[in-house]
C-alpha positions in Angstrom: 14.8 -17.0 -8.9 11.2 -17.0 -7.6 10.6 -19.7 -4.9 7.8 -22.1 -5.5 4.9 -22.3 -3.1 5.1 -25.3 -0.8 3.3 -28.3 -2.2 1.8 -30.0 0.8 -0.5 -33.0 0.6 -4.2 -32.5 1.2 -5.1 -33.0 4.9 -1.5 -32.6 6.0 -0.8 -28.9 5.3 1.3 -27.0 7.8 -0.2 -23.5 7.9 2.9 -22.0 9.3 4.6 -22.3 5.9 2.0 -20.9 3.5 4.6 -19.1 1.6 7.8 -17.3 2.5 7.6 -13.6 3.5 8.3 -11.1 0.7 7.9 -13.9 -1.8 8.6 -13.3 -5.5 6.0 -16.0 -6.5 2.5 -15.4 -5.2 -0.7 -17.4 -6.1 -1.8 -15.2 -9.0 1.3 -13.0 -9.8 5.0 -12.9 -9.9 6.5 -9.9 -8.1 9.1 -8.7 -10.6 10.3 -5.8 -8.5 9.2 -3.9 -5.4 10.8 -1.1 -3.3 12.9 -0.2 -6.3 15.2 2.7 -5.5 16.5 4.7 -8.4 19.0 7.5 -7.8 19.9 10.6 -9.8 22.0 13.7 -9.0 19.3 14.9 -6.6 18.9 11.6 -4.6 16.1 9.0 -4.8 13.9 9.7 -7.8 10.8 8.4 -5.9 11.1 11.2 -3.3 10.0 13.6 -6.0 6.5 12.1 -6.0 5.3 11.8 -2.4 3.0 13.6 -0.1 6.0 15.4 1.3 7.1 16.4 -2.2 3.6 17.8 -3.0 3.7 19.9 0.2 7.1 21.2 -0.7 5.8 22.3 -4.1 2.9 24.2 -2.4 5.5 25.9 -0.2 7.5 26.9 -3.2 4.5 28.6 -4.8 3.5 30.2 -1.5 6.9 31.8 -0.8 6.7 34.6 -3.4 3.1 35.3 -2.5 4.0 35.6 1.2 6.5 38.2 0.4 3.8 40.2 -1.3 1.3 39.6 1.6 -0.9 37.8 -0.9 -0.8 34.2 0.3 -4.3 32.8 -0.1 -3.6 30.2 2.6 -2.8 32.8 5.2 -0.4 32.0 8.0 -1.2 28.3 8.2 1.9 26.1 7.8 1.5 24.0 4.6 1.8 20.7 6.5 -1.3 21.7 8.5 -3.5 22.4 5.5 -5.6 19.3 5.1 -6.5 17.6 1.8 -10.1 18.6 2.4 -9.1 22.2 2.7 -7.1 22.0 -0.6 -10.1 20.3 -2.3 -12.4 23.0 -1.1 -10.1 25.8 -2.4 -10.0 24.0 -5.7 -13.7 23.7 -6.0 -15.0 26.8 -4.2 -12.1 29.1 -3.3 -11.4 32.4 -4.8 -9.7 32.3 -8.2 -6.2 33.1 -6.8 -6.4 30.3 -4.1 -7.7 27.8 -6.7 -4.9 29.0 -9.0 -2.3 28.2 -6.3 -3.6 24.7 -5.9 -3.8 24.2 -9.7 -0.2 25.3 -10.0 0.9 22.8 -7.4 -1.1 20.0 -9.2 0.6 20.8 -12.5 4.1 20.9 -10.9 3.5 17.6 -9.1 2.2 16.0 -12.2 5.3 16.8 -14.1 7.4 15.3 -11.3 5.3 12.2 -11.2 5.5 11.9 -15.0 9.3 12.1 -14.7 9.4 9.4 -12.0 7.2 7.0 -13.9 9.3 7.4 -17.1 12.4 6.6 -15.0 10.8 3.5 -13.6 9.7 2.4 -17.1 13.3 2.6 -18.3 14.5 0.2 -15.6 14.9 -3.4 -16.5 12.2 -4.7 -14.0 9.6 -2.3 -15.3 10.1 -2.7 -19.1 7.0 -3.7 -21.0 4.7 -2.5 -18.3 1.2 -2.0 -19.8 -0.7 -0.4 -16.9 -0.1 1.3 -13.6 -2.6 1.7 -10.8 -2.0 4.4 -8.2 -3.1 4.3 -4.6 -1.9 5.7 -1.3 -3.3 8.5 0.8 -2.6 11.2 -1.9 -5.0 9.4 -4.2 -7.9 9.8 -1.8 -8.5 13.5 -2.6 -9.7 15.5 -5.6 -6.3 17.2 -5.7 -4.6 13.8 -5.9 -7.0 12.5 -8.6 -6.4 15.6 -10.8 -2.7 15.3 -10.4 -2.8 11.7 -11.4 -5.1 12.5 -14.3 -2.8 15.2 -15.5 0.1 12.8 -15.3 -1.7 10.4 -17.5 -2.1 13.2 -20.1 1.6 14.1 -19.9 2.7 10.5 -20.4 0.5 10.0 -23.5 1.4 13.4 -24.9 5.1 12.4 -24.5 4.6 9.2 -26.4 4.2 6.8 -23.5 1.0 4.8 -24.1 0.3 3.3 -20.7 -3.0 2.9 -18.8 -2.8 4.9 -15.6 -5.7 4.5 -13.3 -6.8 5.2 -9.7 -7.0 2.3 -7.2 -10.7 1.5 -6.9 -10.9 0.8 -3.1 -10.2 3.4 -0.5 -6.5 3.2 0.1 -7.0 2.4 3.8 -9.1 -0.6 2.8 -7.0 -1.6 -0.3 -4.0 -2.2 2.1 -6.1 -4.8 3.9 -8.0 -6.4 1.0 -4.8 -7.1 -0.9 -3.6 -9.3 2.0 -6.1 -12.0 0.9 -4.2 -12.4 -2.4 -1.0 -13.3 -0.5 -2.6 -16.6 0.4 -3.1 -19.8 -1.6 -6.8 -20.3 -2.1 -6.9 -23.5 -0.1 -6.0 -21.6 3.1 -9.2 -19.6 2.7 -11.6 -22.3 1.8 -14.3 -23.0 4.4 -13.7 -19.7 6.2 -15.5 -16.3 6.1 -12.5 -14.0 6.3 -8.9 -13.2 7.4 -7.1 -10.8 9.6 -5.1 -8.2 7.7 -2.6 -5.5 8.8 -1.5 -2.4 7.0 1.5 -0.7 8.6 2.4 2.8 7.3 4.7 5.7 8.3 1.8 7.5 10.1 -0.9 4.9 10.7 -1.3 1.2 11.6 -4.6 -0.3 10.5 -5.8 -3.8 11.3 -9.0 -5.3 10.0 -11.1 -8.3 9.1 -11.4 -8.9 5.3 -14.5 -10.9 4.3 -13.4 -13.0 1.4 -16.9 -13.8 0.0 -15.5 -16.8 -1.9 -19.0 -18.1 -2.4 -19.8 -15.1 -4.6 -16.4 -15.1 -6.4 -13.5 -17.5 -6.1 -11.2 -14.8 -7.5 -11.8 -12.6 -4.4 -13.5 -10.0 -6.6 -16.1 -9.5 -3.8 -13.6 -9.3 -0.9 -14.4 -6.3 1.4 -13.4 -5.0 4.8 -15.9 -6.0 7.4 -14.4 -4.2 10.4 -11.1 -2.3 11.0 -9.3 -0.3 13.7 -6.9 2.6 13.1 -4.1 3.9 15.3 -2.2 7.0 14.3 1.2 6.2 15.8 2.6 9.3 14.0 0.9 11.5 16.5 2.6 9.8 19.5 6.2 9.2 20.6 6.0 5.5 20.4 8.7 2.8 20.8 8.7 -0.2 18.5 7.7 -2.8 21.1 4.9 -0.5 22.3 3.7 -0.3 18.7 3.7 -4.1 18.4 1.8 -4.5 21.7 -0.8 -2.0 20.4 -1.2 -4.0 17.2 -1.6 -7.2 19.1 -4.4 -5.6 21.1 -6.1 -4.5 17.9 -5.9 -8.0 16.4 -7.2 -9.6 19.6 -10.2 -7.2 19.6 -10.9 -8.1 16.0 -10.8 -11.8 16.8 -13.3 -11.3 19.7 -15.6 -9.2 17.5 -15.5 -11.9 14.8 -16.3 -14.6 17.3 -19.2 -12.6 18.6 -20.7 -12.2 15.1 -19.9 -15.9 14.3 -17.6 -14.8 11.5 -15.3 -17.8 11.0 -11.7 -16.5 10.5 -9.0 -18.4 8.6 -6.0 -19.0 10.9 -3.8 -16.6 8.9 -2.7 -13.0 9.3 -1.6 -11.0 6.2 0.6 -8.0 6.7 1.7 -5.1 4.5 4.7 -3.2 5.8 7.1 -0.7 4.3 10.5 -1.9 3.2 12.3 -4.8 1.7 11.1 -8.0 3.4 13.5 -10.9 4.0 12.2 -14.5 3.6 12.3 -14.9 7.4 10.0 -11.9 7.9 12.6 -9.4 9.1 13.0 -6.1 7.3 16.2 -5.4 5.4 15.7 -1.7 4.6 13.0 0.9 4.0 11.3 1.0 7.4 12.9 4.3 8.5 9.5 6.0 9.0 8.2 3.4 11.5 8.5 4.0 15.2 11.8 2.6 16.5 14.2 0.3 14.8 12.3 -2.3 12.6 15.3 -3.1 10.4 17.5 -5.1 12.9 17.7 -8.8 12.3 16.8 -9.4 16.0 13.3 -8.1 15.4 10.7 -10.2 13.6 7.1 -8.9 13.5 5.7 -12.1 12.1 7.2 -14.2 14.9 6.1 -11.7 17.5 2.5 -11.9 16.3 2.5 -15.7 16.0 3.9 -15.9 19.6 1.2 -13.6 20.9 -1.7 -15.1 18.9 -0.6 -18.8 18.6 -4.1 -19.9 17.5 -7.1 -18.5 15.6 -10.1 -20.7 16.2 -8.7 -24.1 16.8 -5.9 -23.9 14.3 -2.3 -22.8 14.5 -1.7 -19.2 13.3 0.2 -18.5 10.1 1.6 -15.1 9.2 2.5 -13.9 5.7 4.2 -10.5 5.4 5.0 -8.5 2.3 5.8 -4.9 1.3 2.8 -2.6 1.7 2.9 -1.4 -1.9 2.7 -5.1 -3.0 -0.3 -5.7 -0.8 -2.1 -2.6 -1.9 -1.4 -3.4 -5.5 -2.8 -6.9 -5.1 -6.1 -5.5 -4.1 -6.5 -4.4 -7.8 -5.8 -7.9 -9.1 -9.5 -8.7 -10.0 -9.4 -5.8 -12.6 -5.7 -5.9 -13.5 -5.4 -9.6 -14.3 -6.2 -8.8 -18.0 -2.7 -7.3 -18.3 0.4 -9.4 -18.5 2.7 -6.8 -16.9 1.4 -4.1 -14.6 2.5 -2.1 -11.7 1.3 -0.1 -8.7 2.5 3.1 -7.1 1.4 4.2 -3.6 1.8 7.9 -2.9 2.0 8.4 0.8 4.8 9.4 3.2 7.1 8.1 0.5 6.5 6.5 -2.9 5.9 2.8 -2.8 6.3 0.8 -6.0 5.8 -2.8 -7.3 5.8 -4.4 -10.8 3.8 -7.6 -11.4 3.6 -10.3 -14.0 0.2 -12.0 -14.0 0.4 -15.8 -13.8 -1.7 -17.6 -16.4 -3.3 -21.0 -15.9 -1.8 -23.6 -18.2 -4.2 -25.1 -20.6 
């Protein structure tokens, strides 16, 4: 059963208990399901629709061309071919190179179509009316076309569902969504919050301006400043990664103070995996540096210990799954749906299904 948010009397609110980590009940939505793992005879269904899966598909199409000495991508390993390069081949490359990319797009779209249909058959995802898709794969023309083709396949197959692209850049969506983890009273009177997006390749920390004076529903929230660290390029231990994250947050606090940006004493975190109520990670963090799934490690506690106060207030930390947080960034436009979901196509496939909470009349 979803746990209710703490009802604390005005003027006596303990910010260390805003809401439990990985909560089912959030201020504007119920989280019906996230990090859902569906298996078939080939393994996890979601693995068929990830960046890795797309690269594998390109390799499959390149293999016969290599044997004929006709690979339009030359000798470059597929994992080293950038999204920009693929986009350029699609737009301006010779017909055969563009045809290779188109073939990969079509094959990936069929896999994504299959994955979405499997999700929609699961109990937590039934009656889903719309799905928004984010993640790094979305931030390319190749990704956009693959998602668009998937939408056509779904409708042609009789599944009438609204499939759309996440509006914000995925790097920023993973930060903006953190503001929706917090009850509105924790943000009132402040200009912004600290947000963290932890991924299998990158860790990003930033300051999200809430702009509540322009819109109380966080429609105008935007990233004011952010820092990115590509931990995937380094052999980094877990504790070293945490120390680096703390340095990033401290730098952002100093930058905010310099610009007289009044930060709320809260840090919102999106992180891969299944998040326990105490902030530890149960499973799904295998792509992060070191062991993040042991019960003896708690990122929220580590950050609160390192940054005990923001301004003159005790620091509170709220942590949830990264797909949940990125999906929440779309709440201003998705709240018209009763039941909607989000998929994030990155190192893996993140997933979440929401039910919008309606105000009682």
